C-alpha positions in Angstrom: 112.7 99.9 78.5 114.9 100.7 75.5 118.2 98.9 75.6 121.9 99.7 75.7 122.2 100.0 71.9 119.3 102.5 71.7 120.9 104.6 74.5 124.3 104.5 72.7 122.7 105.5 69.4 120.8 108.3 71.1 124.0 109.8 72.6 126.0 109.3 69.4 123.3 111.2 67.4 123.2 114.1 69.8 126.8 114.3 70.9 125.6 115.1 74.3 122.2 115.2 76.0 120.8 116.9 79.1 119.7 114.7 82.0 116.0 115.5 81.6 116.0 114.7 77.9 117.8 111.4 78.7 115.4 110.5 81.5 112.4 111.3 79.3 113.5 108.8 76.7 115.2 106.3 79.0 113.3 106.2 82.4 115.4 103.3 83.7 118.7 105.1 83.3 120.7 103.6 86.2 120.9 100.1 84.7 121.9 101.5 81.4 124.7 103.6 82.9 125.9 100.5 84.9 125.9 98.4 81.7 127.9 101.0 79.8 130.3 101.6 82.7 133.1 103.7 81.3 131.6 104.4 77.8 129.4 107.3 79.1 130.4 110.3 81.1 128.2 112.6 83.1 129.3 116.2 83.5 126.9 118.0 85.7 123.5 117.6 84.0 125.0 116.5 80.7 125.7 113.0 79.4 128.1 112.2 76.5 130.0 109.3 75.1 133.7 109.0 76.0 134.8 107.2 72.8 135.3 109.1 69.6 132.9 108.6 66.7 134.3 105.9 64.5 132.8 103.4 62.0 134.4 100.5 63.8 131.7 100.8 66.5 129.1 103.2 65.0 128.5 101.3 61.8 127.2 98.1 63.5 125.1 100.3 65.9 123.7 102.2 62.9 122.8 99.0 61.1 120.9 97.8 64.2 119.2 101.0 65.3 118.6 103.0 62.1 115.1 102.7 60.7 112.9 104.6 58.3 110.4 104.7 61.1 112.6 106.9 63.3 111.5 110.5 63.5 112.9 112.6 60.6 115.2 114.6 62.9 116.8 111.4 64.2 117.1 109.9 60.7 118.8 113.1 59.5 121.2 113.1 62.5 122.0 109.4 62.0 123.1 110.1 58.4 125.1 113.1 59.5 126.9 111.1 62.2 127.5 108.1 59.9 129.3 110.3 57.4 131.2 112.1 60.3 132.3 108.6 61.5 133.4 107.7 58.0 135.6 110.8 57.9 137.1 110.3 61.3 137.7 106.6 60.6 139.6 107.7 57.4 141.7 110.1 59.5 142.5 107.3 62.0 143.4 104.8 59.2 140.6 102.4 60.2 139.9 99.5 57.8 137.2 100.2 55.3 133.7 99.7 56.6 131.7 96.6 55.6 129.3 97.8 52.9 125.7 96.8 53.0 122.6 98.9 52.8 123.3 102.5 53.8 126.7 101.5 55.1 127.8 101.5 51.4 127.4 105.3 51.6 129.6 105.4 54.7 132.2 103.3 52.8 132.2 105.6 49.8 132.6 108.6 52.1 135.4 106.9 54.0 137.2 106.2 50.7 136.5 109.8 49.7 138.0 111.1 52.9 141.1 108.9 52.6 141.6 110.4 49.2 140.9 113.9 50.5 143.5 113.5 53.2 146.1 112.4 50.5 145.2 115.5 48.5 143.8 113.2 45.7 141.0 115.6 45.1 139.7 114.1 41.9 139.4 110.7 43.5 137.7 112.2 46.6 135.2 113.9 44.3 134.5 110.5 42.6 134.0 108.7 45.9 131.9 111.4 47.5 129.8 111.5 44.3 129.3 107.7 44.6 128.1 108.2 48.1 125.8 111.0 47.1 124.4 108.9 44.3 123.6 106.1 46.7 121.8 108.5 49.0 119.8 109.9 46.0 119.0 106.3 44.9 117.5 105.7 48.4 115.5 109.0 48.1 117.4 110.5 51.0 118.4 114.2 51.3 122.1 115.1 51.2 123.4 115.6 54.7 125.3 118.8 55.5 128.3 116.7 56.3 128.3 115.2 52.8 128.1 118.7 51.3 130.8 120.1 53.5 133.3 117.3 52.7 132.3 117.6 49.0 133.1 121.3 49.2 136.6 120.6 50.5 137.2 118.2 47.6 135.8 120.7 45.1 137.9 123.5 46.5 141.1 121.3 46.5 140.4 120.2 42.9 139.6 123.7 41.6 140.2 126.5 44.0 137.6 129.3 43.6 135.2 126.9 41.8 132.0 125.3 43.2 133.5 124.7 46.7 132.2 127.9 48.1 128.7 127.5 46.9 128.6 123.9 48.2 130.0 125.0 51.5 127.1 127.6 51.8 124.6 124.9 51.2 126.2 122.7 53.8 126.1 125.6 56.3 122.4 126.2 55.6 121.7 122.5 56.4 124.2 122.0 59.2 122.7 120.1 62.2 126.1 119.1 63.8 129.1 121.1 64.9 131.3 119.1 62.5 129.4 120.1 59.4 129.2 123.7 60.5 132.9 123.9 61.3 134.0 122.4 58.0 131.8 124.7 56.0 132.7 127.8 58.0 136.4 127.1 57.8 136.3 126.7 54.0 134.2 129.9 53.6 136.5 131.8 55.9 139.6 130.6 54.0 138.0 131.5 50.7 137.1 135.0 52.1 140.7 135.6 53.2 142.0 134.5 49.8 139.6 136.9 48.1 140.8 139.8 50.4 144.4 139.0 49.6 143.7 139.1 45.9 142.0 142.5 46.2 
């Protein structure tokens, strides 16, 4: 039986999962639900985590559960969620994540999001660029979340510049609602600005 950590990681990657999908992966579900008590909620046939995605709890879980041996879809989702957690942690003012292995990418994105939230777009570009460089060094593709956040920084730094193109790339790769929403919001805002100028 896979353990509590694997179940938390599974739900964190998916956001929510249908009962049949959960049972197929975790046949002994009842002990897991008892062990997690209030951390998981079931609504009808769907399970989801109650706690919001933050590096304070997701980074250690990522460190334990992430592996190059995971199926490609799960590795991709794990990186997406790691960067989402970095952004949400920046929004909540969480301390910077410990930086070891791929968590250095999360720390760079957390610092980038802190700068983005202060409208320090040049600094955000540098931090996001650092994180992208670490991903490239590891031979990993750029997650849509990384591109969506980069697009926000690009657009803030130079409105009408590369941000729109980067947002389109993010939208093409989007695997999570967060990446899709950030990219769509930027593209919609840019379209409205172009219509106002016409």
